[in-house]
C-alpha positions, 0 to 999 in steps of 0.5 A: 422271582424266577429268572427265565433265560435271556434279556427280559422286560415285563411290565405289570400295571393295575389299579389299586383302590383304597383297600389295596387290592389290585384290579384291572391287571395287565401284563406286557413283555418285551421281547414277548415271552410267556415264561417271563410274564408268568415269572413276573406275575408269580412274583406279583401275586406272592407280594400280595396282599398290599396294604390299604392306601393312605387317605392322601392317595385318593380313591385309587392309584395306578401301580406299575411294576417293571421287572427287568432281568438278564439270565443265561444258562451259565449262572450269570444274572441280574435283576431289577424291579422298579415300582411307580405309583401314579394317577389312574389317568396316566 
């Protein structure tokens, strides 16, 4: 995952149906950064395909990925990705 300079937080959310294919994908960054969004989306796409959902998950789940990074031009950086599965109604 490419880290653009600055403090970035990008949230990607989507619905995963039983086949594991993401649908209704949305991306939001704070502070707003198209470069950070592009980097997070590239990592999201490279992680695909996702496997089929277990029967116990139901017909679909909401997947939320939060990409948090801090990078400066001098090489100091940190990164974290938090993944959450929840009911599609949340």
